[in-house]
N, C-alpha and C positions, 0 to 999 in steps of 0.2 A: 557437593552438588551431584544429583543424579541426572543421567543423560539417557536418551533413547538413541540407540544405534540401529539404523535400518539398512539391511542388505537385501537386495532383491535382484531377480533376473526375470525378465519377461520376453516373450518372442519378439523378434525385430519387426515382424509384420502381423497385423497392420500397425503402422507407426503411430497412429492416433492413440493407441494404448499407452505407449511410452510417453508421448507428449502429455496426455491427460494425467498420468501419474506424476510426472515431473512438475506440471503446473500445480497440482494439489499439494505436493510437498513444498514447493516454493511459496505458495500462498500461506502455508503454515510457518514459513521462515526457515525451513531446513537449510543447513549448510552442507554442501556436497564435499566429501573428503576425496572422492574420486568417483568415476562413473558407477552409478547404482549403489553407492554407499553414502549415506548421509546421517546427520545427527540433528537432534532437537533436545532442548532441555526437557526433562521429565516433569510435566505439570499435570494436574488433574484434568485440565482442559484437553490436553493432547492425547491422553490415553485412549478414550473411546474413538477418536478420529483415527488413530493409528490402527486400532483393531479393525475399523471399517476399511482402511486402505489395504490391510493384509487380506481381507476377504476379497476386495477388488482385484488384487494381484492374482489370487487363486482363480478368480473368475476369468482373468485374462490368460489363463494357462501358464501362469508364472509361479515362481516360488519366492518366498520371503522369509527372512529371519529377523526378528525384533529382539534386541537385547536392552535391558536396563542395566546401566553400568556407571561406574565412577571413573574419572580419569586418574592416572597414576600419580600425578603431582600437580601442584599449583601452577607451574610453568605451562604445562599442557593445557590446563583449564583456561589460563589467561590467553593462550594462543587461540583456542577455539572461540572464546568469547570475543576476542579481537576480530575473528573472521565474521562472526554474527554482526558485530557493530559496523564493520566495513561494508557489508552487504546492505545494511539498513541505511548507512550514511549515503551510499550510492543512490538508493531510492529516495531518501529525503532530499538530496541535492537536485535530482531531476524534478521532484515536486516543487521545491523552492523556486527553481527557474520557471516552472509553469505558473506558479502563483504570482511571481513578479511580472510575468508577461500579462497575466489576467489583470493585475492591478494597473499596469500601464495602459492596457486597452480601455479599461473603464475610465481612467483619468483622461485619456484622449477623447473618449466619447463626450465627456463633460466639457472639455476645452473646445471641441468642435461643435458642440450643441446638437449632437445626434440624439435627440430626445424622442425616440419612438418606442412604442410598446414592443415591437419585434426585437429591438436591441436589448430591452430590459429582460424579455423572456430568454434570449440567448445567454445573457450574462448570469441570470439566476440559475439556469440549467448548468452552466459551467461551474458556478459556485457550489452547487449540490454535488457535482462530479468531483470537484477538488476535495470537498468534505469527506466523501466516501473513500477517496484515494488515501487521504491522510489517516482515516480510521483504520483502513486495512494495514497500512504500514505500522501504525502504532500497535495494532494487535499482535504483530510478529516481532516487535521491538522488545525482546525479552530483557535486554541489558542497558536500556536507555542510551542509545547511540548518541554521539556527540551533537549531531545536527537536529536531534528531535526538538529541542527547545526553539531553535531558529525557525524550523518549519512551522511550529505552532504559532510563533509570534507573527510570521508572515501571514498565516491563515487568519489570525485575529484581526489583521488590517483589512481584510477583504470585506467583511460585513459592513463596517462603517462607510467605506467608499461606495459599496453597492447601495446602501440606504441613501447616501447623498445623491447618487445618480437617479434613484427612484423618485426622490423628492423633486429633483429638477424636471423629470418627465411629467410628474403630476402637475407642477406649477405651469409648465409649458402648455400642457393640454388644457388646463383650466383657463389660461389666458386666451387660447384659441377659441374655446367655447364661449367665453365672455364676449369676444369680438363678434361672434355670429349671433 
């Protein structure tokens, strides 16, 4: 397997440059080996983005070195893949906890009969946010981390309960309109 090794140095001030670059690399799923040295799997998708990041680093008055390489042995590669999967699993676990909380909130709204349009809007917005969050993690999950399936299953439980909540709100509001 081919890898991209990124080594860079940018001025410490303004710090927003370092933070911006770090965020872009983390959004891609880069694993840091140490400060300012990170790796990504070499994919067709990554190549043009890395070229843009290299230009960004130069614009920040920094320097960068990009290497396409292979790891010396399968043990090293397994270790690196393990680091990628650990980072994704940490993200998936946080998302799963968030989804579980969302699911419980919607269930509670149904139990307590909080059937308002405002509640529906709030939960639909949160559902959309969860969907985007899951998509972002999946995009950088190069090696199918262990918790990816669990996160997907929890997400798939959200739409039916949100639809149930929606139906209750509609029925509740139709009943009110019928009384009037």
